[in-house]
N, C-alpha and C positions, 0 to 999 in steps of 0.2 A: 510052652513051645520053645524049641532050641533057638538060642539067640542068633546063630548063623542063618537059620532058615528065615527068621524075621528080617535079617539084614538083606538076604537075597531077595526077599519079597519087596523090601523097600526099594532096592536098586532096580528091580523089574518094573515097579510102578513108576519110579522116576524116569526110566527110559521110555515108557509108553507115553508119559506126559510130555517129556522133552523132545520126543521124536518129531512132533509137529513144530516145535519151537527151538530145535537144536542149534548149537553153534556150528557154523559151516566154515570150510576152508575159505580163506580170503577175507574173512571178517576180522575186525579188530578184537583183540582178546579182552574179555571183560575185566574190569578192575574189581577187586575184592580185597578184603583184609584177612590176613592169616596170622596166627599166633605162634610164636616160638614154642616148641615143646617144653622148654625149660621155664616157660612163663614169661611174663612181661607184656608190654603193649603190643597190640596187633600192628602189623606192618602192611602197607599197601603193596599189592603185587606190582602195581604200576611203577614202583621204584626201580624195578629191574629193566624197564624199557631201555632200549639202546643196545642190549645184549641179545644174543640168540638164546631163547629160553626153551627148556625142555621141562614142561610142567607135567608131573606124573602124580595122579591121584591113586592112593593105595590104602589098604586096610590090613590090620594084623591077621585077620581071619582068611585072607586071600592067598591061596597057595601059589598062583602065578606071580603074585607080588614078590614072594620070597625068591622066585627064580629071576625076577627082573633086577633086583638090587645089585648082584654082582655085575650085570651088564651096565647098569647106570654108573657104578663105580669105575668101570673101564672107560666109559665115555667121558666121565669127569676127568680122569687122569690124562686121557688122550687129547681132549679139546678145550679144557678150561683156559689154557693160556691163549687160545685163539678166539676167546670171547663167548664160550658156552657157559650158561648158568643153568644148572639142574636144580629144580625145586620139587622135592617130594612132599606132596600134600596129603596128610593123614586125615581120614574121615572116621576114625574110631570114636565111639561114645566116651571112652575113658582114656586119658593120657597114659595110664598104667599099661593098658593093652599095647599101645604103640611102643612104649619104652621097652617092654618085654620082647617085642618083635625085633627092635633095633639092637638089643643085646645079641640076638642070634645072627642078625644080618646087618652089621654096622655099616652105615652109609658114610661115604666120603664127600657127600654133597649136602646141600641145605635141606633140612627137613622141618616142616611147619605143620600146624594143626588147623583143621577146618571143622571144629566141633559142631557147629550149627549147620554144616553143609551148605552155607550160603554161597561159597565159592563153587562147590560141586554143582549146585543148581545153576549158577551163572554160566558155567562151562557146559551145562547139559550132559554131565557125566552119565554114561550108559552102561559101563562095565567096570570091573576091577581087574587089573589096573586100567586106567585110561590115560593116554599120553597126548599132549598137545605141543607141537613144535611151532614156535612163534619167532618170526623174523625180527631184525633189529628195529623195524618200523612199527612193530606191534600187531602185525597181521598173523592170524593163524594160518600156517602153511601146510600142516599135516596133522591128521588125527589118527591115533592108533588105539584100538580097543583090545584089551587082553594082552597077553605076552606069550609069544611062541618064538622059539629059537630061529625058525625059518624067516622071521621078519627082521632079524638083526642087520643083515646086509642092506636092506631097503632103508631102514632107519639111519644107518651110517651114511648112505649116499645122500639122503635128504639133508642131514646135518652138514656134511661137507659142502654141499651146494649153498646152504644158508650162511655158513661161516665165511664163504668166499664172496658173498654179495656185500655191497657197501651199506 
């Protein structure tokens, strides 16, 4: 069976399980550990609390993810100095797949791996990509599934609001 079909089935099953237990807006973001793609010790996501976080779950086989990376690079350049931290969380089974993707779509933001999908499960990821905007106090303020260019303005408005809040 094609590995992309297996992956889609996995995410479909995950979304049906997590629908009843999914992460909701207003809830605190779950803490989990993520590994730098270059290797090394896992780091807790909680270490970034106090910044506005844009946590984006992605995979190399995800066509909309390829479209989202230029947008994320633009957000990073525009808002990093104002306190935005973008974290791209890769869920590929192999680091080589993620690294090949990154050669084609180089990020200007932090990219980490979630090889065991424990973070994806904690966030109740339902689609690729899935994005979670988290305020400085650690509350999930906006959840966005997939990537479509018509959502760019809304995501930008939410970010501007979060970046102006204390």
